[in-house]
C-alpha positions as CSV (number, residue, x, y, z in Angstrom):
1,X,27.3,0.6,-18.6
2,X,28.0,4.0,-20.1
3,X,31.6,5.0,-21.0
4,X,33.1,8.4,-20.4
5,X,34.4,9.8,-23.7
6,X,37.1,12.4,-23.7
7,X,38.3,14.3,-26.8
8,X,41.5,16.4,-26.4
9,X,41.5,19.8,-28.0
10,X,43.8,19.0,-31.0
11,X,41.5,16.1,-32.0
12,X,38.4,18.2,-31.6
13,X,40.0,20.8,-34.0
14,X,40.4,18.0,-36.5
15,X,36.8,17.0,-36.1
16,X,35.7,20.6,-36.5
17,X,37.5,20.8,-39.8
18,X,35.4,17.9,-41.3
19,X,32.5,18.7,-43.5
20,X,29.0,18.4,-42.1
21,X,28.5,14.8,-43.1
22,X,31.8,13.9,-41.5
23,X,31.0,15.7,-38.3
24,X,27.6,14.0,-38.2
25,X,29.2,10.6,-38.6
26,X,31.8,11.3,-35.8
27,X,28.9,12.4,-33.5
28,X,27.2,9.0,-34.2
29,X,30.5,7.1,-33.5
30,X,30.9,9.1,-30.3
31,X,27.4,8.2,-29.2
32,X,28.2,4.5,-29.8
33,X,31.4,4.8,-27.9
34,X,29.6,6.3,-24.9
35,X,27.0,3.5,-25.0
36,X,29.3,0.5,-25.8
37,X,32.9,1.5,-25.5
38,X,35.1,-1.4,-26.3
39,X,32.6,-3.1,-28.5
40,X,32.9,-0.4,-31.2
41,X,35.4,-0.5,-34.0
42,X,38.3,-2.7,-34.9
43,X,41.3,-3.5,-32.6
44,X,44.6,-2.5,-34.0
45,X,48.2,-3.9,-33.8
46,X,47.0,-6.8,-31.7
47,X,46.1,-4.4,-28.8
48,X,42.6,-4.6,-27.5
49,X,42.7,-1.1,-26.1
50,X,43.7,0.6,-29.4
51,X,40.8,0.7,-31.8
52,X,39.7,2.5,-35.0
53,X,36.4,3.3,-36.6
54,X,36.3,4.1,-40.3
55,X,34.0,6.7,-41.8
56,X,33.9,8.7,-45.0
57,X,37.5,7.8,-46.0
58,X,38.8,8.8,-42.6
59,X,39.7,6.9,-39.5
60,X,38.9,7.8,-35.9
61,X,41.4,6.3,-33.4
62,X,40.7,5.8,-29.8
63,X,42.0,4.1,-26.6
64,X,39.6,2.1,-24.4
65,X,40.3,1.9,-20.7
66,X,37.8,-0.7,-19.5
67,X,38.9,-0.6,-15.9
68,X,37.7,3.1,-15.8
69,X,34.9,2.7,-18.4
70,X,36.6,5.5,-20.4
71,X,37.4,6.2,-24.0
72,X,40.0,8.7,-25.1
73,X,39.6,9.8,-28.7
74,X,43.2,10.0,-29.7
75,X,43.5,10.9,-33.4
76,X,41.7,11.3,-36.7
77,X,43.5,10.7,-40.0
78,X,43.1,9.4,-43.5
79,X,44.2,6.1,-44.9
80,X,47.5,7.6,-46.1
81,X,48.6,8.5,-42.5
82,X,47.1,5.3,-40.9
83,X,50.3,3.5,-40.1
84,X,52.2,6.5,-38.8
85,X,49.2,7.4,-36.6
86,X,49.0,3.9,-35.2
87,X,52.8,3.8,-34.5
88,X,52.5,7.2,-32.7
89,X,49.6,6.1,-30.6
90,X,51.5,2.9,-29.5
91,X,54.5,5.0,-28.5
92,X,52.4,7.5,-26.6
93,X,50.1,4.9,-25.0
94,X,51.6,5.2,-21.4
95,X,51.4,9.1,-21.7
96,X,47.8,8.8,-22.8
97,X,47.0,6.5,-19.9
98,X,48.4,9.0,-17.4
99,X,46.5,11.8,-19.1
100,X,43.2,9.9,-18.7
101,X,44.0,8.9,-15.1
102,X,44.7,12.5,-14.2
103,X,41.6,13.7,-16.0
104,X,39.4,11.2,-14.2
105,X,40.9,12.2,-10.8
106,X,40.3,15.9,-11.5
107,X,36.7,15.1,-12.4
108,X,36.2,13.0,-9.2
109,X,35.4,9.9,-11.2
110,X,38.2,7.8,-9.5
């Protein structure tokens, strides 16, 4: 089953700032997320829906919503900002879920 993958504009800007090899690696990760969703990356903070995938010294963070077959790419950071990024994503998890729900409704997916 294919997953819908959404990338908010601020995250896309971070991806666009990467060098060509970083952008190529992110594209490959996004393809895997589309194909396999929750099977990609490592779960974080004991939460199965919050995951990360490492590449080129960076980390791509995403939230997996299995009930909607959807992935929200939520952040990109380096190792130094890892814990702060994880903490922020945990705090914002309900907001992100509402964002995804509204986005899926607008697109007529649910």
